[in-house]
C-alpha positions as CSV (number, residue, x, y, z in Angstrom):
1,M,-126.1,128.3,25.0
2,K,-122.2,129.9,24.0
3,T,-120.5,131.3,26.7
4,R,-119.0,135.0,25.7
5,L,-116.0,134.5,27.9
6,L,-112.9,134.0,25.9
7,A,-110.1,135.7,27.7
8,V,-109.3,136.5,31.3
9,L,-106.0,137.9,32.4
10,A,-104.5,135.3,34.6
11,L,-101.4,137.0,36.1
12,A,-99.3,140.0,35.1
13,A,-95.5,140.4,35.7
14,A,-94.4,142.1,38.3
15,V,-93.8,146.2,38.0
16,V,-90.4,147.5,37.9
17,I,-90.0,148.9,41.4
18,E,-86.5,150.2,41.4
19,A,-84.7,151.5,38.1
20,Q,-81.9,149.0,38.4
21,T,-84.1,146.0,38.2
22,A,-85.5,147.0,34.6
23,T,-83.9,145.0,31.7
24,P,-80.7,146.1,29.8
25,P,-80.7,148.4,26.6
26,R,-82.6,147.3,23.5
27,P,-79.7,147.0,20.6
28,T,-81.8,149.7,18.6
29,Q,-81.4,152.1,21.6
30,T,-78.6,154.4,21.4
31,P,-78.5,155.2,25.7
32,S,-77.9,158.8,26.3
33,P,-77.0,160.3,29.9
34,M,-78.0,163.6,29.0
35,V,-82.1,162.7,28.4
36,P,-84.3,165.0,30.1
37,A,-86.7,164.1,32.7
38,P,-90.2,164.3,30.6
39,V,-92.0,165.7,33.4
40,T,-95.5,166.4,31.9
41,E,-98.5,168.5,33.8
42,S,-101.0,166.0,34.4
43,V,-104.2,168.5,32.8
44,T,-105.1,167.1,29.7
45,V,-106.3,169.9,26.9
46,D,-108.3,168.2,23.3
47,I,-109.4,169.8,20.5
48,T,-113.0,169.7,19.8
49,N,-113.9,170.2,15.9
50,I,-116.9,170.9,14.6
51,E,-117.8,170.1,10.7
52,V,-120.0,173.0,9.2
53,V,-122.1,173.2,5.5
54,V,-123.1,176.6,5.2
55,T,-125.6,177.7,2.3
56,D,-127.4,180.6,0.7
57,S,-130.9,181.2,0.8
58,K,-131.3,178.5,-2.7
59,G,-129.4,175.9,-0.9
60,R,-126.5,176.6,-2.6
61,R,-123.0,176.1,-0.8
62,V,-121.3,179.5,0.8
63,T,-117.2,179.3,0.0
64,G,-115.0,182.2,1.5
65,L,-116.2,182.3,5.0
66,A,-113.0,183.5,7.8
67,K,-112.9,182.4,11.2
68,D,-114.5,185.6,12.5
69,D,-118.0,184.6,11.0
70,F,-119.0,182.0,12.7
71,E,-119.9,181.9,16.6
72,L,-119.6,178.7,18.3
73,R,-121.8,178.0,21.9
74,Q,-121.8,175.0,24.1
75,D,-124.4,174.7,26.2
76,G,-125.4,178.3,25.7
77,V,-121.8,179.4,26.5
78,I,-119.6,180.8,23.5
79,Q,-116.7,179.3,22.7
80,P,-113.6,180.5,21.3
81,I,-112.6,179.2,17.8
82,T,-109.0,178.3,18.1
83,N,-108.7,176.0,15.1
84,F,-110.4,176.5,11.5
85,Y,-110.1,175.4,8.1
86,A,-112.3,175.4,5.2
87,V,-112.4,172.9,2.5
88,D,-113.2,174.3,-1.0
89,G,-113.1,171.9,-3.9
90,Q,-109.4,170.4,-3.7
91,K,-108.0,172.7,-1.5
92,V,-107.8,173.6,2.3
93,V,-107.2,176.9,3.4
94,F,-106.3,177.5,7.0
95,A,-106.9,180.4,9.1
96,D,-103.4,182.0,8.8
97,G,-104.1,182.0,4.8
98,K,-101.7,178.8,4.4
99,T,-103.3,176.9,1.2
100,L,-102.8,173.0,0.7
101,T,-103.4,171.2,-2.8
102,L,-105.6,167.8,-1.7
103,D,-104.1,166.0,-4.2
104,S,-100.2,167.5,-3.4
105,Q,-97.5,165.5,-1.4
106,E,-97.4,168.0,1.3
107,A,-101.5,167.5,1.7
108,E,-100.5,163.7,2.7
109,K,-98.3,164.9,5.2
110,E,-100.5,167.9,6.6
111,A,-104.0,167.4,5.6
112,P,-106.3,166.7,8.2
113,R,-107.9,163.6,8.7
114,E,-111.5,164.9,8.7
115,L,-110.9,164.9,5.1
116,K,-111.1,161.1,4.8
117,A,-114.6,160.2,4.0
118,H,-116.0,156.7,5.5
119,Y,-119.6,155.7,4.5
120,I,-121.5,153.2,6.3
121,L,-124.3,151.8,3.9
122,Y,-126.6,150.6,6.6
123,I,-129.8,148.9,4.9
124,D,-132.4,148.1,7.1
125,N,-134.4,144.9,5.5
126,L,-136.8,144.7,8.1
127,N,-138.5,148.2,8.0
128,I,-138.3,148.5,4.0
129,Q,-140.3,146.7,1.2
130,P,-138.0,145.0,-1.7
131,Q,-139.6,146.8,-4.4
132,N,-139.2,149.9,-3.0
133,R,-135.2,149.3,-1.1
134,N,-134.4,148.3,-5.1
135,R,-135.9,151.2,-6.8
136,M,-134.1,153.4,-4.7
137,F,-130.8,151.3,-5.0
138,K,-130.3,152.4,-8.6
139,S,-129.3,155.8,-7.4
140,L,-127.4,154.6,-4.3
141,I,-125.2,152.3,-6.3
142,A,-124.6,155.1,-9.0
143,W,-123.7,157.1,-6.2
144,V,-121.3,154.4,-5.0
145,Q,-119.5,154.2,-8.4
146,R,-119.0,157.9,-8.3
147,S,-117.8,158.6,-4.9
148,V,-116.0,155.5,-3.3
149,G,-112.5,155.9,-4.5
150,S,-109.0,156.7,-2.8
151,K,-110.2,159.3,-0.6
152,A,-113.6,157.9,0.2
153,E,-114.2,154.3,1.9
154,A,-117.6,152.4,2.3
155,E,-118.8,149.1,4.5
156,V,-122.4,147.3,3.9
157,I,-124.3,146.3,6.6
158,V,-127.6,144.6,6.9
159,Y,-130.1,144.4,9.2
160,N,-132.8,142.0,9.6
161,R,-133.4,140.9,13.1
162,S,-129.8,140.9,13.1
163,L,-126.6,142.7,12.3
164,K,-124.9,141.2,9.2
165,V,-121.3,143.3,7.8
166,R,-122.4,142.2,4.4
167,Q,-118.7,144.3,3.2
168,R,-116.3,145.8,5.5
169,F,-114.6,149.0,4.4
170,T,-113.1,149.1,1.3
171,T,-112.0,152.0,-1.5
172,E,-113.3,149.7,-4.4
173,P,-116.6,150.7,-5.5
174,G,-117.0,147.3,-7.5
175,L,-116.8,145.5,-4.4
176,V,-119.7,147.5,-2.8
177,V,-121.8,147.3,-6.0
178,G,-121.7,143.2,-6.0
179,V,-122.9,143.2,-2.4
180,L,-125.9,145.8,-3.0
181,E,-126.6,143.8,-6.6
182,D,-126.5,140.2,-4.0
183,I,-129.1,142.2,-1.3
184,E,-131.9,143.2,-4.1
185,R,-132.2,139.8,-4.9
186,E,-133.1,139.1,-1.2
187,T,-136.6,139.6,0.9
188,G,-136.5,141.1,4.2
189,G,-139.1,141.4,6.6
190,G,-141.2,144.7,5.2
191,T,-143.2,143.0,3.2
192,P,-144.7,140.9,5.8
193,Q,-144.8,143.9,8.1
194,A,-146.5,146.0,5.9
195,S,-148.9,142.9,5.4
196,D,-149.7,142.7,9.0
197,R,-150.4,146.4,9.5
198,R,-153.1,146.5,6.3
199,D,-154.5,143.4,8.0
200,A,-154.9,145.0,11.5
201,V,-156.3,147.6,9.5
202,E,-159.1,145.7,7.6
203,R,-159.5,143.8,11.0
204,I,-160.3,147.3,13.4
205,D,-162.6,148.2,10.2
206,Q,-164.6,145.6,10.7
207,S,-164.8,145.0,14.3
208,Q,-168.0,145.1,16.2
209,S,-166.7,147.3,19.2
210,A,-164.1,149.6,20.2
211,D,-163.0,147.2,22.7
212,Q,-162.6,144.6,19.7
213,A,-160.7,147.3,18.2
214,M,-158.4,148.5,20.7
215,S,-157.8,144.3,21.2
216,I,-156.3,144.8,18.1
217,A,-154.2,147.6,17.8
218,R,-152.3,146.5,21.1
219,T,-151.2,143.5,19.6
220,Y,-150.0,144.7,16.8
221,A,-148.5,147.8,18.6
222,Q,-146.8,145.8,20.8
223,A,-145.5,143.4,18.6
224,L,-143.8,146.6,16.4
225,R,-142.3,148.3,19.3
226,N,-140.4,144.7,20.4
227,D,-138.8,144.9,16.9
228,L,-138.5,148.5,16.9
229,E,-136.5,147.9,20.3
230,F,-134.5,145.6,18.7
231,T,-133.7,147.6,15.7
232,V,-132.6,150.7,17.8
233,D,-130.2,148.4,19.4
234,S,-128.7,147.2,16.5
235,F,-128.4,150.9,15.3
236,K,-126.6,151.6,18.8
237,T,-124.1,148.7,18.4
238,T,-123.1,149.8,14.9
239,L,-122.7,153.2,15.7
240,N,-120.7,152.3,18.8
241,G,-118.6,149.9,16.8
242,L,-117.4,153.4,15.1
243,A,-116.3,155.0,18.1
244,G,-112.2,154.5,17.1
245,L,-112.7,155.2,13.5
246,E,-110.8,158.3,12.9
247,G,-112.1,160.9,10.3
248,R,-115.6,161.9,9.2
249,K,-118.3,159.3,9.1
250,V,-121.2,159.1,7.5
251,L,-124.3,156.1,8.2
252,I,-126.4,156.3,5.3
253,Y,-129.4,154.9,6.6
254,V,-131.6,153.2,4.4
255,S,-135.0,152.2,5.2
256,E,-138.8,153.8,4.9
257,G,-138.5,155.3,8.1
258,L,-139.1,154.4,11.8
259,P,-142.4,155.1,13.4
260,Q,-142.5,157.5,16.1
261,T,-145.8,155.8,17.7
262,A,-145.5,152.2,17.4
263,G,-149.3,151.6,15.8
264,A,-150.0,155.0,15.4
265,E,-152.3,155.0,12.4
266,L,-154.2,152.2,13.7
267,Y,-155.2,153.8,16.8
268,D,-156.3,156.7,14.2
269,A,-158.5,154.2,12.4
270,I,-160.1,153.3,15.9
271,Q,-160.8,157.3,16.2
272,R,-162.3,157.5,13.0
273,K,-164.7,154.5,13.3
274,Y,-165.5,155.0,17.1
275,T,-165.1,159.0,17.7
276,T,-166.1,158.5,21.5
277,A,-162.9,156.2,21.6
278,S,-159.8,156.9,24.1
279,T,-156.6,156.1,22.6
280,L,-154.6,157.8,24.9
281,E,-152.9,154.2,25.4
282,Q,-151.2,154.7,22.0
283,F,-148.5,156.8,23.8
284,E,-147.2,153.8,26.0
285,N,-145.7,153.2,22.5
286,D,-144.1,156.3,21.6
287,M,-140.3,155.3,20.7
288,S,-139.1,158.8,20.8
289,S,-136.4,158.4,24.2
290,R,-135.2,155.5,22.2
291,Y,-134.4,157.2,18.9
292,A,-133.1,160.1,21.1
293,S,-130.8,157.3,22.5
294,I,-129.4,156.9,18.9
295,I,-129.0,160.6,18.2
296,Q,-126.9,160.8,21.2
297,A,-124.4,157.6,20.1
298,A,-123.9,159.1,16.9
299,N,-123.0,162.3,18.4
300,A,-121.1,160.6,20.5
301,E,-119.3,158.7,18.1
302,G,-118.9,161.8,15.8
303,V,-121.5,159.8,13.1
304,T,-123.7,162.0,11.2
305,I,-126.6,160.3,9.9
306,W,-127.9,160.4,6.3
307,A,-131.5,159.2,5.8
308,L,-132.9,157.2,2.6
309,D,-136.7,157.0,2.8
310,A,-137.1,154.2,0.4
311,S,-141.0,154.6,0.3
312,G,-140.9,157.4,-2.4
313,L,-143.8,159.4,-3.5
314,Q,-146.8,157.1,-3.0
315,T,-150.5,157.6,-3.4
316,D,-152.6,156.3,0.2
317,A,-151.3,153.5,1.5
318,F,-154.6,151.7,1.8
319,T,-156.2,152.9,-2.1
320,S,-154.9,149.6,-3.7
321,A,-157.5,147.1,-4.4
322,E,-157.5,144.7,-2.0
323,S,-158.2,147.5,0.7
324,K,-160.7,149.8,-0.9
325,Y,-163.4,148.8,1.0
326,I,-161.9,149.9,3.8
327,E,-164.2,152.3,5.2
328,S,-162.3,153.8,8.7
329,R,-159.1,154.2,6.9
330,P,-155.8,156.0,8.6
331,S,-155.0,159.4,7.5
332,D,-151.7,158.9,4.7
333,F,-150.4,162.3,6.1
334,L,-150.5,161.3,9.8
335,S,-148.8,157.8,8.7
336,R,-146.2,159.3,6.8
337,Q,-145.5,162.3,9.9
338,N,-145.0,159.3,12.1
339,M,-142.7,156.9,9.8
340,Q,-140.5,160.0,8.9
341,G,-140.4,162.4,11.8
342,P,-137.1,159.8,13.7
343,I,-135.3,159.6,10.4
344,M,-135.3,163.6,10.0
345,L,-134.3,164.2,13.7
346,M,-132.0,161.9,13.9
347,A,-130.2,163.4,10.6
348,E,-131.5,166.9,11.5
349,Q,-129.7,166.7,15.1
350,T,-126.1,164.8,13.9
351,G,-125.5,167.2,11.0
352,G,-126.8,165.4,7.9
353,M,-130.1,165.4,5.9
354,A,-133.0,163.1,5.0
355,A,-134.3,162.6,1.6
356,V,-138.2,162.0,1.8
357,N,-141.1,162.1,-0.6
358,T,-139.2,161.9,-3.3
359,N,-138.3,159.0,-6.0
360,D,-134.8,160.3,-6.9
361,W,-132.6,160.6,-4.2
362,K,-129.8,161.3,-7.0
363,D,-129.4,165.1,-5.5
364,S,-129.7,163.9,-2.0
365,L,-126.7,161.6,-2.6
366,E,-124.8,164.6,-4.4
367,E,-125.2,166.8,-1.3
368,L,-123.3,164.3,0.6
369,S,-120.6,164.2,-1.5
370,K,-120.5,167.5,-1.3
371,D,-119.8,167.4,2.3
372,F,-116.4,166.4,1.8
373,T,-115.7,168.5,-0.8
374,S,-117.2,172.0,0.5
375,F,-117.0,172.9,4.3
376,Y,-115.9,174.9,7.6
377,S,-114.0,172.8,10.6
378,L,-114.4,175.1,14.1
379,G,-112.2,173.7,16.7
380,Y,-112.5,174.7,20.1
381,R,-110.2,174.1,23.4
382,S,-112.3,171.6,25.8
383,A,-110.4,170.8,29.1
384,R,-112.5,167.3,29.7
385,S,-113.2,168.5,33.0
386,A,-116.9,166.4,32.7
387,A,-116.2,163.1,31.8
388,D,-118.7,161.1,29.3
389,R,-121.3,163.9,30.3
390,P,-123.5,165.0,26.2
391,H,-123.2,168.8,25.4
392,S,-125.7,170.7,23.1
393,I,-123.4,172.4,20.1
394,E,-124.9,175.7,18.1
395,V,-123.5,177.4,15.5
396,T,-124.1,180.4,13.4
397,V,-122.9,182.6,10.9
398,K,-122.7,186.2,11.5
399,R,-123.8,187.2,8.0
400,K,-127.8,187.5,7.4
401,G,-129.1,184.8,5.1
402,L,-126.8,182.3,5.3
403,K,-128.3,178.9,6.8
404,V,-125.9,176.5,8.8
405,R,-126.0,172.9,9.3
406,S,-123.9,171.0,11.7
407,R,-124.4,168.1,14.6
408,K,-126.3,169.9,17.5
409,G,-124.4,167.8,20.3
410,L,-121.7,165.9,21.3
411,V,-120.4,163.4,24.4
412,E,-117.2,165.0,26.4
413,K,-115.6,161.7,26.8
414,S,-112.9,160.5,29.5
415,P,-109.6,159.4,27.9
416,E,-110.1,155.8,29.5
417,T,-113.5,155.8,27.5
418,R,-111.9,157.0,23.9
419,V,-109.4,154.4,24.6
420,A,-111.7,151.7,25.3
421,E,-113.5,152.3,22.6
422,A,-110.7,152.3,20.1
423,V,-109.7,149.6,21.3
424,L,-113.2,147.8,21.0
425,S,-113.5,149.2,17.3
426,A,-110.1,148.3,16.6
427,L,-111.2,144.6,16.2
428,D,-112.9,145.7,12.9
429,Y,-111.1,148.9,12.2
430,P,-107.3,148.7,12.7
431,R,-105.2,151.2,14.2
432,E,-101.4,151.6,13.7
433,E,-100.2,154.6,16.0
434,N,-97.5,153.7,18.3
435,P,-96.0,156.7,19.6
436,L,-94.6,154.7,23.1
437,Q,-92.7,152.2,20.8
438,I,-94.3,149.1,22.5
439,S,-93.5,146.2,20.9
440,V,-95.9,142.9,21.7
441,R,-95.3,138.9,21.5
442,L,-97.5,136.2,21.6
443,D,-96.0,133.0,22.6
444,E,-97.2,129.5,21.9
445,T,-100.3,128.3,23.7
446,K,-99.8,125.8,26.6
447,P,-103.2,123.7,28.0
448,Y,-105.0,125.5,30.8
449,D,-107.7,122.7,31.5
450,Q,-109.8,120.3,29.3
451,S,-111.6,123.5,27.5
452,T,-109.3,126.4,27.7
453,W,-105.5,127.2,26.9
454,E,-103.2,129.4,28.4
455,L,-101.9,132.2,25.5
456,P,-98.7,134.4,27.2
457,V,-98.6,137.8,25.7
458,H,-95.1,139.8,26.1
459,I,-95.2,143.8,26.4
460,V,-92.2,145.8,26.2
461,L,-92.6,149.1,26.9
462,P,-89.3,151.8,26.8
463,I,-89.2,153.9,30.4
464,G,-87.9,157.0,28.3
465,K,-91.3,157.5,26.3
466,L,-93.7,157.7,29.7
467,G,-94.1,160.7,31.6
468,L,-92.4,160.7,34.6
469,L,-93.6,162.8,37.4
470,P,-91.8,163.7,40.7
471,S,-93.1,162.7,43.9
472,G,-90.8,163.1,47.2
473,D,-87.4,161.2,46.5
474,H,-88.3,159.4,43.6
475,Y,-90.6,159.8,40.3
476,E,-93.3,158.0,38.9
477,A,-95.1,156.9,36.0
478,T,-98.3,155.7,35.4
479,Y,-99.3,153.2,32.4
480,L,-102.7,151.8,31.5
481,I,-103.0,148.3,29.3
482,Y,-106.8,148.0,27.9
483,L,-107.3,144.1,26.3
484,I,-110.2,142.5,24.7
485,V,-110.6,139.2,22.5
486,R,-113.2,138.1,19.7
487,D,-113.6,134.9,18.6
488,S,-114.7,134.2,14.6
489,S,-118.8,133.9,15.3
490,G,-118.5,137.5,17.1
491,D,-118.4,136.7,20.6
492,K,-116.2,139.1,23.0
493,S,-114.4,138.9,26.0
494,D,-115.0,141.7,28.7
495,M,-112.6,144.3,28.5
496,Q,-109.8,144.1,30.6
497,V,-108.1,147.2,31.9
498,K,-105.0,147.1,34.2
499,H,-103.3,150.0,36.0
500,E,-99.4,149.6,37.0
501,T,-97.0,152.2,38.4
502,I,-93.0,152.3,37.9
503,R,-91.2,154.1,40.6
504,V,-87.7,155.4,39.4
505,P,-85.3,156.6,42.4
506,E,-84.2,160.3,41.4
507,K,-80.9,159.1,41.3
508,Q,-81.4,156.5,38.6
509,L,-83.8,158.9,36.8
510,K,-81.5,159.0,33.8
511,I,-80.2,155.7,33.2
512,A,-83.9,154.3,33.8
513,Q,-84.8,156.5,30.3
514,T,-82.8,154.3,28.5
515,K,-84.6,150.7,29.6
516,D,-87.6,149.0,29.1
517,Q,-90.4,147.8,31.2
518,P,-91.5,144.1,30.3
519,Y,-95.3,143.3,30.9
520,E,-96.0,140.0,30.7
521,L,-100.1,138.5,30.9
522,K,-101.0,135.0,30.4
523,L,-104.5,134.8,28.7
524,I,-107.4,132.0,29.1
525,V,-108.7,131.6,25.6
526,R,-110.8,128.7,23.8
527,D,-109.5,127.0,20.5
528,G,-110.0,128.3,17.2
529,A,-109.5,131.3,15.3
530,Q,-109.3,134.6,17.5
531,R,-108.6,138.8,17.0
532,L,-106.7,140.4,20.0
533,S,-106.8,143.8,20.3
534,L,-104.9,146.2,22.8
535,A,-103.4,149.5,24.1
536,V,-101.3,150.9,26.4
537,R,-101.9,154.4,27.6
538,D,-99.4,156.8,29.3
539,G,-101.5,158.1,32.2
540,A,-99.4,161.7,32.4
541,T,-99.7,162.7,28.5
542,N,-102.5,159.9,28.0
543,Q,-100.2,159.0,24.8
544,T,-101.7,155.7,23.5
545,S,-100.1,153.4,21.5
546,Y,-102.7,150.3,19.3
547,F,-101.8,146.7,18.4
548,Q,-103.7,143.9,16.9
549,K,-103.3,140.6,16.2
550,N,-105.1,137.4,14.8
551,F,-104.2,134.2,16.3
552,F,-105.4,130.3,16.0
553,V,-105.4,128.0,18.9
554,S,-105.5,124.4,17.7
555,S,-106.8,121.9,20.2
556,L,-104.6,119.2,18.1
557,P,-101.1,117.9,19.5
558,P,-98.3,119.5,17.5
559,V,-96.8,117.3,15.2
560,K,-93.6,115.9,16.4
561,K,-90.3,116.9,13.9
562,G,-89.1,114.2,11.6
563,G,-92.1,112.1,12.6
């Protein structure tokens, strides 16, 4: 059994207690005795943005609305809309009337980050049959060729009892199409699932008693529920990994649906055969709360779910030649409701849509593309008073006859949670923000014991970039260091968080602001290829700098020069 522990903080350098003990100014800095103290109030106010699509009674996009046309409620309380812009085709219109053309140089600097599209193609091979998947892929591939490009990137993730990222985010549609074509040649787990379900229905039809039939249904439902638990966990793992990715994120979920109640169609068949049998035990396999956790995770990470049901328009699943002799067959209507209900709810609650009961997914995918060229962004102030707490969101339009589509909830996250999630996701999705102007250096590793190595990490932080707050006869600045390491097999260390304080005498304030704060730590790592992700957050301003680095630890002795 492989251990997951790959990195441990072994020690940290002493924090500067007096300003005069700081290191000399870096050559690139120009000391200035007139630098004012960056004293900052510790109250953090953030803007929460909700993207909204508005359509008329015929489903056509409605443009030209203004901020005052909308009403936004959080937990039932109206929130003043402080930030607003509308996207209409290739232009962005702000509340003050300023307009940007998206292909202009000005837009490159001023356009909102939400205009960048991130598509996650999540192929659930465990809950889909290959023939249905491949038929739907024709529409999906054509959409990728039209939609992925400079302003929209996509990645491909496949689930079949384990998660595999088959293609990292790319703006090259050919790479995505190539992976989808490879997946078309794979079998997946949907066919055995369908065969097991049909076999269970046949056995129930041939059963001699209600107890025998219930035993068949119970065994099938418990096995299916076990598979669904892993499906839900993998879904949430994917969503949580997108936490630090900026911009709008859409997870395109390709499957044949997810059952609200595992084995519901079997219990329906039992009631049809044994009319007096009680099938209340089926509700023990209700998955509603687990699917609700997917919705909460998606809304927490700002991900919209767009569901594509690959089963399409079908006749009764039990009218095939091999099943024609089944007398007590379950209701096809009930079976479809059971499978489609959860994915429709997940899409609705996260601001997306679900394409069900169709053999042509083109229209649904085209509607998805329009979500990035015709929408409104409503921003309101959030004091972040309740950390990591879910909230309900409701957006309405004051004009009659118009329909709004947006996410129905969000999770108000603390700065600690947001940074920790960003550090974790930066293992896959790099972040380059460096407002604190930190510098990081990794030194050569040294043997620690027989199986691990010591990796020194040096961080330099300009004191002048920190928020120094008065405290008696001195000033204080706090900063936090977040760190995680992952190896080439995907195993990760625990997230490490270190809190540090700098104390500067009042008389030394101006000098201290021209100096650097060194911080040294040592990681205990195993050999092989690994990736480090860290962040430094200012405790007063919450400004955060990020850093990622790939490194390789070799167990071989270094080659001697000249040898």
